[in-house]
Backbone as ProteinMPNN parsed JSONL, in Angstrom:
{"seq_chain_A": "MFRSPARRPEPDAIEVIIGPRATFTGALRNDTSIRVDGVVEEGYLETPANIILTETAQVHGELRCRTVSIRGRFTGTIHADRAELLSGCHVGGALYVNSFLLDEGALFDGELHMLDAAESSPAPAAPEPS", "coords_chain_A": {"N_chain_A": [[141.35, 100.447, 75.813], [140.497, 98.025, 76.818], [137.158, 97.287, 77.152], [134.315, 98.263, 79.283], [131.238, 96.568, 79.651], [128.051, 98.521, 78.525], [125.891, 99.589, 81.441], [122.549, 98.601, 81.698], [119.573, 100.11, 82.183], [117.668, 99.606, 85.127], [114.599, 98.113, 84.605], [112.365, 99.613, 85.663], [113.069, 101.988, 85.398], [112.424, 105.499, 84.372], [113.163, 106.308, 81.244], [111.905, 107.633, 79.081], [110.149, 110.322, 78.357], [106.87, 112.1, 77.57], [106.502, 114.63, 77.232], [104.223, 117.329, 78.34], [103.598, 119.763, 76.475], [104.148, 118.157, 74.249], [104.242, 116.257, 71.276], [103.421, 113.168, 69.684], [103.677, 111.088, 67.347], [103.553, 107.723, 66.029], [105.921, 104.831, 66.169], [107.009, 103.804, 69.352], [109.687, 102.218, 70.929], [111.068, 100.674, 73.775], [113.702, 99.786, 76.415], [112.701, 100.53, 79.456], [110.838, 101.81, 81.747], [107.792, 103.985, 80.656], [106.838, 107.377, 80.388], [104.017, 109.453, 79.663], [102.859, 112.346, 79.331], [101.86, 114.346, 77.351], [100.743, 114.476, 74.099], [99.951, 111.535, 72.343], [99.174, 111.038, 68.973], [97.779, 108.168, 67.163], [99.841, 105.968, 67.905], [101.994, 103.941, 68.703], [103.465, 102.136, 71.575], [105.754, 100.37, 73.46], [107.302, 98.473, 75.893], [109.032, 96.243, 78.219], [108.874, 97.03, 80.435], [106.964, 99.473, 82.469], [104.04, 101.797, 81.479], [102.952, 104.795, 82.148], [100.352, 106.842, 81.948], [99.756, 110.0, 82.312], [97.655, 112.805, 84.34], [97.304, 114.808, 82.383], [97.727, 113.635, 79.914], [97.047, 112.344, 76.579], [96.122, 109.964, 74.624], [95.872, 107.972, 72.046], [96.05, 105.013, 70.574], [97.861, 101.862, 70.384], [99.23, 99.892, 73.103], [101.462, 97.83, 74.438], [102.5, 96.285, 77.41], [103.98, 95.884, 80.433], [102.918, 96.629, 83.005], [100.201, 99.483, 82.768], [99.466, 102.299, 83.865], [96.75, 104.734, 83.821], [95.649, 107.807, 84.06], [95.12, 109.699, 82.398], [93.393, 110.581, 79.214], [92.703, 107.82, 77.414], [92.401, 105.951, 74.091], [92.214, 103.027, 72.504], [93.873, 100.257, 72.075], [94.851, 98.016, 74.582], [97.725, 95.836, 75.302], [98.562, 94.254, 78.173], [100.111, 92.619, 81.28], [98.825, 93.567, 83.447], [96.493, 96.156, 84.055], [95.395, 99.628, 84.768], [93.186, 101.495, 86.008], [92.602, 104.655, 86.856], [91.604, 107.089, 89.345], [89.595, 109.395, 87.593], [90.327, 109.19, 84.941], [89.633, 108.673, 81.241], [88.544, 106.134, 79.467], [88.74, 104.309, 76.282], [88.483, 101.542, 74.449], [90.057, 98.594, 73.821], [90.853, 95.954, 75.994], [93.492, 93.831, 76.968], [94.466, 91.747, 79.244], [96.042, 90.224, 82.034], [95.17, 91.087, 84.691], [93.127, 93.496, 86.479], [92.556, 96.749, 87.62], [89.924, 99.108, 88.35], [89.289, 102.268, 89.316], [87.441, 103.843, 91.588], [85.701, 106.5, 90.205], [87.063, 106.741, 87.549], [86.357, 106.093, 83.913], [85.246, 104.01, 81.815], [85.142, 102.719, 78.638], [84.555, 99.984, 76.863], [85.831, 97.313, 75.944], [87.026, 94.469, 77.915], [89.233, 91.861, 77.84], [89.978, 89.664, 80.183], [92.789, 87.577, 80.588], [93.943, 84.202, 81.385], [97.675, 82.929, 82.404], [97.874, 80.848, 80.078], [96.683, 82.02, 77.814], [97.964, 84.254, 77.683], [99.966, 86.389, 76.002], [103.898, 86.307, 75.441], [105.894, 88.641, 77.471], [106.448, 91.663, 75.229], [109.673, 92.024, 73.889], [112.533, 93.402, 74.974], [114.326, 95.631, 73.135], [117.301, 95.623, 71.563], [120.21, 96.278, 72.689], [122.297, 99.028, 71.147]], "CA_chain_A": [[141.569, 98.728, 75.009], [139.209, 97.112, 77.108], [135.414, 98.695, 77.532], [133.274, 97.706, 80.366], [129.618, 96.683, 78.915], [127.256, 99.783, 79.272], [124.915, 99.265, 82.482], [121.572, 98.525, 81.31], [119.034, 100.918, 83.318], [116.498, 98.908, 85.6], [113.286, 98.393, 83.832], [111.41, 100.581, 86.34], [113.648, 103.342, 85.468], [111.712, 105.866, 83.563], [114.289, 107.372, 80.928], [111.695, 108.368, 78.439], [109.388, 110.711, 78.542], [106.797, 112.395, 76.409], [106.043, 116.308, 78.149], [103.138, 118.085, 78.23], [103.846, 120.13, 75.524], [104.893, 117.086, 72.85], [102.911, 115.801, 70.394], [104.031, 112.142, 69.277], [102.981, 110.014, 66.285], [104.425, 106.784, 65.541], [105.969, 103.462, 67.273], [107.957, 103.877, 70.227], [110.039, 101.022, 71.588], [111.951, 101.115, 75.002], [113.134, 98.861, 77.421], [112.711, 101.0, 80.48], [109.189, 102.5, 81.756], [107.78, 105.022, 79.735], [105.61, 108.191, 81.241], [103.551, 109.992, 78.985], [102.385, 114.079, 79.645], [101.386, 114.925, 76.529], [99.813, 114.008, 73.426], [99.942, 110.665, 71.234], [98.427, 110.66, 68.426], [97.923, 107.226, 66.567], [100.823, 105.808, 68.746], [102.328, 102.267, 69.215], [104.128, 102.81, 72.656], [106.211, 98.898, 73.597], [108.259, 98.12, 76.488], [108.741, 95.012, 78.753], [108.67, 98.013, 81.804], [105.872, 99.936, 82.442], [104.003, 102.851, 80.977], [102.337, 105.414, 82.836], [99.94, 108.224, 81.39], [99.239, 111.027, 83.332], [96.421, 113.265, 84.047], [97.559, 115.507, 81.017], [98.007, 112.445, 78.519], [95.804, 112.139, 75.573], [96.823, 108.776, 74.046], [95.137, 107.139, 70.72], [96.581, 104.237, 69.78], [98.365, 100.674, 70.848], [100.021, 99.834, 74.351], [102.086, 97.087, 74.957], [103.976, 96.679, 78.693], [103.747, 94.888, 81.66], [101.871, 97.287, 83.832], [99.907, 100.432, 82.496], [98.305, 103.067, 84.713], [95.919, 105.667, 83.43], [95.044, 108.852, 84.863], [94.55, 110.815, 81.597], [92.58, 109.793, 78.291], [93.203, 106.866, 75.906], [91.5, 105.586, 73.162], [92.993, 101.938, 71.56], [94.078, 98.792, 72.364], [96.009, 97.556, 75.46], [97.817, 94.278, 76.072], [99.542, 94.042, 79.295], [99.829, 92.228, 82.174], [98.341, 94.704, 84.753], [96.102, 97.726, 83.527], [95.205, 100.283, 86.209], [92.56, 102.73, 85.843], [93.056, 105.395, 88.104], [90.387, 108.038, 89.708], [89.819, 110.629, 86.465], [91.001, 108.828, 83.709], [88.799, 108.289, 80.556], [89.615, 104.88, 78.756], [88.043, 103.841, 75.452], [88.858, 100.328, 73.582], [89.98, 96.883, 73.876], [91.947, 95.659, 77.112], [93.712, 92.517, 77.034], [95.036, 91.761, 80.659], [95.876, 89.342, 83.068], [94.997, 91.691, 86.001], [92.606, 94.582, 86.041], [92.269, 97.723, 88.299], [89.082, 100.317, 87.794], [89.495, 102.893, 90.211], [86.365, 104.767, 91.569], [85.957, 108.066, 89.504], [87.555, 106.474, 86.123], [85.388, 106.066, 83.345], [85.595, 102.932, 80.656], [83.727, 102.515, 77.507], [85.148, 99.364, 76.2], [85.798, 95.735, 75.903], [87.97, 94.135, 78.981], [89.76, 90.405, 77.993], [90.963, 88.629, 80.794], [93.13, 86.292, 80.22], [94.653, 83.471, 81.881], [98.324, 82.583, 82.162], [98.03, 79.946, 79.145], [96.422, 82.74, 77.181], [98.602, 85.659, 77.927], [101.085, 86.798, 74.952], [104.665, 86.728, 76.347], [105.84, 89.999, 77.447], [107.547, 92.405, 74.468], [111.164, 91.551, 73.961], [113.328, 94.905, 74.812], [115.083, 96.349, 72.215], [118.93, 95.222, 71.555], [121.083, 97.338, 72.667], [123.245, 99.745, 69.98]], "C_chain_A": [[140.277, 98.371, 75.372], [138.002, 98.093, 77.432], [134.753, 97.663, 78.216], [131.704, 97.583, 79.768], [128.923, 97.858, 79.561], [126.2, 98.919, 79.951], [123.626, 99.474, 81.814], [120.614, 99.108, 82.219], [117.894, 99.89, 83.733], [115.314, 99.036, 84.865], [112.352, 99.477, 84.5], [111.856, 101.998, 85.951], [112.88, 104.008, 84.457], [112.655, 107.185, 82.971], [113.44, 107.95, 80.024], [110.073, 108.946, 78.865], [108.583, 111.994, 77.684], [105.826, 113.739, 76.925], [104.903, 116.524, 77.756], [102.976, 119.222, 77.047], [104.06, 119.665, 74.199], [103.464, 116.3, 72.433], [103.5, 114.428, 69.694], [103.164, 111.239, 68.324], [103.844, 109.174, 65.829], [104.841, 105.65, 66.305], [107.36, 103.902, 68.044], [108.455, 102.798, 70.932], [111.138, 101.198, 72.492], [111.774, 99.941, 75.382], [113.113, 98.991, 78.998], [111.104, 101.665, 80.502], [109.107, 103.992, 80.83], [106.807, 106.196, 79.986], [105.112, 109.222, 80.016], [102.555, 111.229, 79.775], [101.408, 114.492, 78.761], [100.663, 113.781, 75.878], [100.648, 112.907, 72.344], [98.976, 110.12, 70.418], [98.966, 109.179, 67.342], [99.395, 106.524, 66.827], [101.3, 104.349, 68.758], [103.67, 102.397, 70.443], [104.165, 101.208, 73.106], [107.201, 99.177, 74.547], [107.973, 96.95, 77.637], [108.541, 95.492, 80.486], [106.991, 98.345, 81.889], [105.314, 101.151, 81.986], [102.949, 103.457, 81.852], [101.661, 107.036, 82.19], [99.094, 109.174, 82.684], [98.359, 112.091, 82.93], [96.248, 114.549, 82.597], [97.488, 114.788, 79.447], [96.667, 112.644, 78.017], [96.696, 110.979, 74.983], [95.894, 108.393, 72.867], [96.119, 106.238, 69.957], [96.908, 102.61, 70.481], [99.705, 100.457, 72.299], [100.695, 98.186, 74.507], [103.295, 96.629, 76.098], [103.099, 95.544, 79.479], [102.641, 95.426, 82.485], [101.488, 98.94, 82.969], [98.99, 101.213, 83.428], [98.203, 104.295, 83.973], [95.39, 106.205, 84.143], [94.569, 110.04, 83.68], [93.428, 110.035, 80.926], [93.477, 109.202, 77.447], [92.179, 105.839, 75.3], [92.357, 104.506, 72.025], [92.671, 100.845, 72.042], [95.566, 98.832, 73.73], [96.311, 96.252, 75.533], [98.979, 94.415, 77.119], [99.143, 93.158, 80.417], [98.607, 92.566, 83.359], [97.849, 95.883, 83.714], [94.988, 98.11, 84.954], [94.563, 101.353, 85.941], [91.935, 103.283, 86.57], [91.725, 106.656, 88.086], [90.697, 109.218, 88.178], [90.202, 110.391, 85.25], [89.555, 108.551, 82.574], [89.328, 107.287, 79.412], [88.604, 104.516, 77.881], [88.458, 102.798, 74.388], [88.99, 99.083, 74.265], [90.783, 96.787, 75.04], [92.228, 94.118, 77.172], [95.013, 92.12, 78.211], [94.89, 90.576, 81.195], [95.031, 89.753, 84.382], [94.297, 93.111, 86.076], [91.974, 95.938, 87.554], [91.293, 99.13, 87.99], [88.758, 100.8, 89.289], [87.902, 103.699, 90.148], [86.494, 106.144, 91.221], [86.436, 107.525, 88.155], [86.336, 106.169, 85.741], [85.993, 104.745, 82.248], [84.62, 102.373, 80.243], [84.551, 101.649, 76.381], [85.056, 97.964, 76.171], [87.396, 95.42, 76.822], [87.76, 92.459, 78.588], [90.362, 90.319, 78.929], [91.422, 87.327, 80.6], [94.43, 85.76, 81.201], [96.217, 83.4, 81.493], [98.785, 82.031, 80.74], [97.759, 80.979, 77.958], [97.117, 83.738, 76.526], [99.544, 85.444, 76.564], [102.342, 87.143, 76.279], [105.156, 87.947, 76.256], [106.862, 90.588, 76.212], [108.464, 92.208, 75.018], [111.526, 93.257, 73.919], [114.065, 94.788, 73.513], [116.572, 96.001, 72.349], [119.393, 96.35, 71.784], [122.14, 98.25, 71.462], [124.652, 99.82, 70.258]], "O_chain_A": [[139.255, 98.35, 74.685], [137.967, 99.258, 77.828], [134.632, 96.487, 77.872], [131.095, 98.61, 79.468], [129.061, 98.199, 80.736], [125.683, 97.913, 79.464], [123.507, 100.582, 81.292], [120.742, 98.589, 83.328], [117.223, 99.355, 82.851], [115.017, 100.166, 84.479], [111.624, 100.162, 83.781], [111.164, 103.0, 86.137], [112.543, 103.272, 83.529], [112.914, 108.284, 83.462], [113.888, 109.07, 79.778], [109.158, 108.345, 79.428], [109.29, 112.847, 77.147], [104.595, 113.724, 76.953], [104.481, 115.912, 76.775], [101.785, 119.443, 76.831], [104.155, 120.382, 73.203], [102.374, 115.966, 72.896], [104.334, 114.807, 68.872], [102.068, 110.774, 68.638], [104.857, 109.574, 65.256], [104.078, 105.392, 67.236], [108.433, 104.232, 67.54], [107.622, 102.294, 71.686], [112.131, 101.816, 72.106], [110.835, 99.16, 75.222], [113.37, 98.06, 79.762], [110.4, 101.927, 79.527], [109.991, 104.771, 80.472], [105.669, 105.829, 79.695], [106.03, 109.796, 79.429], [101.701, 110.99, 80.629], [100.311, 114.922, 79.118], [100.187, 112.749, 76.352], [101.646, 113.211, 71.69], [98.186, 109.212, 70.675], [100.093, 109.058, 66.862], [100.146, 106.547, 65.851], [100.324, 103.611, 68.891], [104.784, 102.76, 70.065], [103.098, 100.601, 73.194], [108.025, 100.044, 74.253], [106.808, 96.722, 77.961], [108.224, 94.782, 81.441], [106.062, 97.648, 81.481], [106.226, 101.977, 82.026], [102.075, 102.717, 82.303], [102.309, 108.07, 82.027], [98.226, 108.987, 83.537], [98.155, 112.422, 81.762], [95.214, 114.956, 82.067], [97.283, 115.24, 78.321], [95.612, 112.948, 78.574], [97.916, 111.117, 74.899], [94.778, 108.822, 73.161], [96.814, 106.568, 68.996], [95.98, 102.205, 71.181], [100.857, 100.891, 72.274], [99.8, 97.387, 74.783], [104.51, 96.589, 75.904], [102.145, 94.791, 79.283], [101.587, 94.813, 82.659], [102.464, 99.57, 82.56], [97.869, 100.796, 83.719], [99.179, 104.898, 83.528], [94.647, 105.661, 84.96], [93.864, 111.018, 83.93], [92.702, 109.202, 81.468], [94.508, 109.613, 76.916], [91.376, 105.121, 75.895], [92.96, 104.892, 71.024], [91.561, 100.439, 72.385], [96.67, 99.377, 73.768], [95.425, 95.436, 75.785], [100.15, 94.66, 76.827], [97.947, 92.91, 80.572], [97.773, 91.839, 83.898], [98.53, 96.405, 82.832], [94.261, 97.458, 85.704], [95.244, 102.319, 85.598], [90.888, 102.858, 87.059], [91.083, 107.015, 87.098], [91.788, 109.693, 87.862], [90.424, 111.314, 84.466], [88.484, 108.243, 83.096], [90.258, 107.519, 78.639], [87.501, 104.338, 78.397], [88.817, 103.302, 73.324], [88.217, 98.615, 75.101], [91.574, 97.727, 75.117], [91.344, 93.289, 77.389], [96.222, 92.213, 77.997], [93.903, 89.866, 81.004], [94.349, 88.948, 85.017], [95.032, 94.009, 85.663], [90.991, 95.724, 88.263], [91.809, 100.117, 87.464], [88.218, 100.151, 90.184], [87.314, 104.056, 89.128], [87.262, 106.905, 91.81], [85.896, 108.285, 87.351], [85.378, 105.976, 86.489], [87.195, 104.672, 81.996], [83.662, 101.801, 80.763], [85.07, 102.125, 75.372], [83.951, 97.494, 76.441], [88.499, 95.902, 76.565], [86.735, 91.814, 78.807], [91.474, 90.845, 78.876], [90.786, 86.28, 80.479], [95.411, 86.371, 81.625], [96.417, 83.748, 80.329], [99.785, 82.491, 80.187], [98.566, 80.888, 77.033], [97.054, 84.092, 75.348], [99.779, 84.301, 76.172], [102.21, 87.725, 77.356], [105.025, 88.541, 75.185], [107.989, 90.097, 76.139], [108.564, 92.139, 76.243], [111.042, 94.111, 73.177], [114.303, 93.696, 72.997], [117.018, 96.165, 73.485], [119.064, 97.369, 71.178], [122.874, 97.411, 70.939], [125.416, 100.337, 69.442]]}, "name": "protein", "num_of_chains": 1, "seq": "MFRSPARRPEPDAIEVIIGPRATFTGALRNDTSIRVDGVVEEGYLETPANIILTETAQVHGELRCRTVSIRGRFTGTIHADRAELLSGCHVGGALYVNSFLLDEGALFDGELHMLDAAESSPAPAAPEPS"}
């Protein structure tokens, strides 16, 4: 008769994984962290949490998140509070961030736009629960 509301997962919980043998095309919005091990072609990934691109990830598109950590390959546009380009990654495109880390051994060929708090866009809204 009375249902308790569904518990929402913690934002740092990884509930979406694009596996190493998967290819994704399209838009993905989620309220928890996203990990990509596979290929994203012409994709749009959005979350108020984190996006992790592992060593095997190959992503072309747009990312909107709190923090993005990249070890694989990325081409496109990133809007994030923090971008971490880690050793072994290849990144090309435009980054719009408040905080930036470029690890030794990371390759970056693109535009870096450092924003201050007044310029930064608000964090993306979490999708409404169904």
